[in-house]
C-alpha positions, 0 to 999 in steps of 0.5 A: 444524769451525769451524777457520781457513777453508782458502784458497779457490780463485781463479777467473780474473780475477774474483778476481785484483784486490786491491780492487774497487768495486761497478761493477767487481764487477758487471762481473767477477762477471757474466763469472764467473757466465757462465763455465764455472767457475761457470755461469748454470745453477749460479746458477739452481739455487741461487736456485730451490732457495731460492725453491721451498724457501720455497714448499714449506714454505708449503704444509706450513704451509697443510696445518697450517692445514687440519688445525687448522680441521678439528679446530675443526669449522670445516670439515665434511669429510663423512667418517665419523669412522674415515675422517677419522682416517685421512685426517688422519693422511695429511695429517700424513704428507704434510707430513712427506714434504715436510719430509723431501724438502726435508731430502734436497735440502738435504743433497744441496746441502751434499754438492755444495758441500763435496765437493772432487771437485766444483765449482760447475759440477757443481751442476746435474747433482748436484741433478737426479740425486742418490741416497741414496749422496750423502745418506748420504755427506754425513751420514757426513762431517758426523758425522765432522767432515770438513766445514768449516762456514765453507767450506760456508756460504761465509763471506768470507775475513777477509783480503778484508774491507777493515776494520781489524785489530781489526775483523777479529778481532771479525768473525772471532770472530762468524763462528766462533761462527755456525759453531757455531750452523749446525753444531748446526742441521745435527745437528738436521736429521740427527737428525730425518731419520734418526728419520723415515726409515721413515715417509717411505720407506713413503710412497714404497715400498709404503704399509705404513702403518696410519693413524688407530690409536686409543690407550688410554693411562694416566689421568694425563698427556697422550698422543696420541689417534692413532698412525700405524704404518709397518711395515718389515723390517730383518732383521739390522741396526738402524734409526736412532733405535731406542728399543727392541729386543725378543727376541720378535716385536712383530707377530701370528703371520701378520705376523712378516715385518715386524720393525720398527714406526715410530710417528708420534703425531698430537698437538700435540707432533708439529706443534711439532716439525715447525714447529721443523724447518721454521724450521731449513730456511727459515733454513739453506737461505736462508743457504747459497744466499745466501752462495754467490750473494753470494760469486760476485757479489762475486768473493769480496771484502768481502761479508757474509751477508744476509737478504732480507725482501722482493723488494727489501729485505734486511739483514745477518744472522748467526746467533749463540748470544747477543745482541750488546749494548753495546760489541759492538753498537757495534762491529758496526754500523759495521764491517758497514756499512763492508763492505756499502757496497762489496757487490754484492748478489746478486739472485735474480730471473729473467726468462724469455722463451720464444719458442715457435713456434706449431706447438710451442704447438699440441702443448703445448695438445694435451698439456694437453688429454690429460694436463694436463702437457706436456714439451718438449725441445731440443738443447743444441747447437742455437740458443737460442730463449729469453731468460733474464736474471739480475737 
């Protein structure tokens, strides 16, 4: 999956020049991003997906802080012990649901960016209306090693980097090693997603969940104090991540319709696992979206993966299975600096100015008063009344 990067498609005049300075890149990339081959809508989808993914993961972190404070007795919920046990279970499940939802979105994005039948301009439609077939198709293709990780994460073509031959060999090796790390991380996300599908689905469909179930375990060793049971029916097929299959029914006589139970333990190990997956999602989503935005902003030429640490600060970053030291670090720094000196950084800031007439605002406020939400719609063929600036 980390083979030689396949030749990437050339998109109009933006990619035809052999070399460009930063100003030329800015002018040509602005035209390319606004063209029908890429579209500003695609640029917006990529930027907003990353920004909102980070915010959603922040929300999960806050839920963990809430549970921690409840466990320490710092918050008096006023709930009876049994009710509190069930409620804490659902706070855990709510965090899991957000992680699963975001993992689905990441897979949908990967599917669209790696599907040869789709292009950049189809990305907004794909992300607005993806279904489970697309999620399952990405997982199947990735497991079957049908997806080139180099192209998926839009690493630059080595031939487009203005560096010396020995430097090119060095950077290519780093990118290949980074591909292996990214491939491993995606496999970890797939495994987590498949193992937690039943609890996630039961939250969305039917709520056949028994929360706050107390556990009586062995005297020796650690075990969870609470379990969450998600009841499902799979009939003649096995669910993913099956750890035991019994010839007998595992349910009481009157509940044999449910033939599958997926259990989520409420204990520190579950929170640790969720934190690990959240870290992978944070880094993978930012890496994926930033690389594609930088590719567009640099017309595919001399750019390097970047990590944004604030709204205005960033630095070069690739994920490696080892730490660069000695002569490798000494070669890395000047080569990367050389690449970045001619790099047009893709900013992800958007300024929107909505010019909404007073009569429409009145309808919006009336809808707020009634439903606490307002939805408006305009015609694509009509005159635009909104100003959007991509920084």
